[in-house]
C-alpha positions, -999 to 999 in steps of 0.1 A, spaced: -384 163 -646 -399 138 -670 -374 123 -693 -344 133 -672 -322 104 -661 -321 97 -624 -287 99 -606 -274 65 -596 -249 80 -570 -257 68 -534 -272 93 -511 -242 92 -487 -218 103 -514 -220 139 -504 -222 133 -467 -191 147 -449 -178 139 -415 -193 171 -403 -227 162 -417 -225 128 -400 -215 144 -367 -244 168 -370 -269 140 -375 -256 117 -348 -260 123 -311 -228 136 -294 -206 108 -280 -194 115 -244 -157 120 -242 -137 96 -221 -119 108 -190 -89 95 -170 -115 81 -145 -132 61 -173 -98 46 -182 -91 38 -145 -126 22 -140 -122 0 -171 -87 -11 -161 -100 -19 -126 -128 -40 -139 -104 -60 -162 -79 -65 -134 -106 -78 -110 -118 -102 -137 -83 -116 -141 -77 -100 -175 -45 -84 -186 -44 -46 -182 -29 -32 -214 -29 6 -218 -31 4 -256 -61 -19 -255 -78 4 -230 -72 34 -252 -87 15 -282 -117 5 -262 -123 41 -251 -116 54 -286 -88 77 -274 -52 79 -286 -26 57 -271 -4 87 -263 -34 103 -245 -39 72 -224 -2 71 -213 -3 108 -206 -32 101 -182 -17 72 -163 20 76 -167 28 39 -172 12 5 -169 29 0 -135 16 33 -121 -19 24 -133 -18 -10 -117 -3 6 -85 -34 29 -83 -57 -1 -86 -38 -21 -60 -36 7 -36 -72 17 -38 -83 -19 -32 -59 -26 -3 -66 8 13 -103 1 11 -99 -32 29 -77 -16 56 -100 13 63 -130 -10 66 -113 -29 94 -100 3 109 -135 16 113 -146 -17 129 -116 -20 152 -120 -13 189 -96 -6 217 -70 21 222 -34 27 216 -12 -3 208 -41 -27 211 -61 -9 184 -32 -6 160 -24 -43 165 -61 -52 158 -61 -31 126 -29 -47 113 -40 -82 121 -75 -78 105 -60 -60 74 -35 -89 69 -63 -114 71 -85 -94 47 -57 -89 21 -46 -125 22 -82 -136 16 -87 -112 -13 -87 -136 -43 -79 -111 -71 -48 -101 -53 -38 -137 -46 -43 -145 -83 -22 -115 -93 7 -125 -70 6 -161 -81 7 -152 -118 39 -132 -116 53 -131 -80 84 -110 -88 65 -84 -108 36 -82 -82 60 -78 -52 79 -51 -70 47 -31 -74 34 -39 -39 65 -38 -16 91 -15 -32 95 21 -43 88 9 -79 51 12 -70 29 35 -50 15 10 -26 42 8 1 48 45 4 11 52 8 7 24 32 34 39 54 16 72 53 -17 56 63 -1 38 92 17 70 103 -17 87 104 -31 59 126 -2 62 150 -5 99 152 -42 96 159 -35 74 189 -7 96 201 -29 127 199 -56 108 220 -30 101 247 -34 64 241 0 56 228 36 66 239 57 54 209 90 39 219 105 51 185 99 79 161 65 77 145 80 76 110 103 47 120 74 28 135 52 33 105 79 19 82 86 -11 105 49 -19 109 43 -19 71 73 -41 66 61 -65 93 27 -67 78 42 -74 43 63 -102 57 31 -120 69 10 -112 38 36 -125 13 55 -150 34 44 -180 13 56 -163 -19 88 -149 -6 101 -178 16 75 -206 11 64 -204 47 32 -199 65 27 -181 98 -1 -177 122 -16 -143 115 -24 -139 152 13 -136 158 13 -105 136 -9 -87 161 13 -98 190 44 -86 172 28 -52 166 19 -49 203 54 -58 213 69 -33 189 46 -5 201 45 -11 238 78 -29 245 102 -15 270 139 -11 261 165 -3 287 182 30 279 219 28 272 244 53 283 257 75 255 290 90 246 324 85 260 311 77 294 293 47 281 325 34 265 345 40 297 319 23 318 320 -8 296 358 -12 299 366 -2 335 352 -24 363 337 -5 392 355 -10 426 336 -26 454 325 -5 482 342 -12 516 323 -10 548 338 9 577 343 -23 597 362 -39 568 384 -9 565 393 -10 602 402 -47 600 426 -40 572 443 -13 593 448 -37 622 
């Protein structure tokens, strides 16, 4: 009205958070997969993966982020496993042959691919002890899942009738994973380098080698201690009688 003083209060003085939310477009809520994708991008770029920083970037609570991933180690383990498994399955699809030859080809090609993967090389170089703990021990998820994957490959060849395992499949899967690890991380663990082609040969020897069966039980012990008598011919016996 004329003559009435105008209010000098800003327009936003009476705007509540509800009013602001009603006026702004809804913001999509972050999910565990969003956090994982962001962490993976940062790891591939060589950046430190910090759960608190990821939570802040996604505008979620720190407690929520840890509830999603469990711990930084478990989050990194998921990233490492997904990348290593992807490399392994690619070479598995491309591998030819049957039985021990196919498993050996997969192992050798996977070792070459993982060794050549620069983000992993960088991660291991930066903190070898921490990296190997995540990659090659029960502290991470990588080794246990790798054993499961190799076990599946072995069972597939056994089911096709292309492989007669000399040991239990579970034992072979564990040994094969440890063998591959020894080639992949040889330079870090023992400052040595080996020909990766030898890994394929070692796998074939392990899967198709022949081991002479040993006698078991008390009979085996008795046989090892008591010499066996020589057999006499009838002619020799007759000469002794004379």
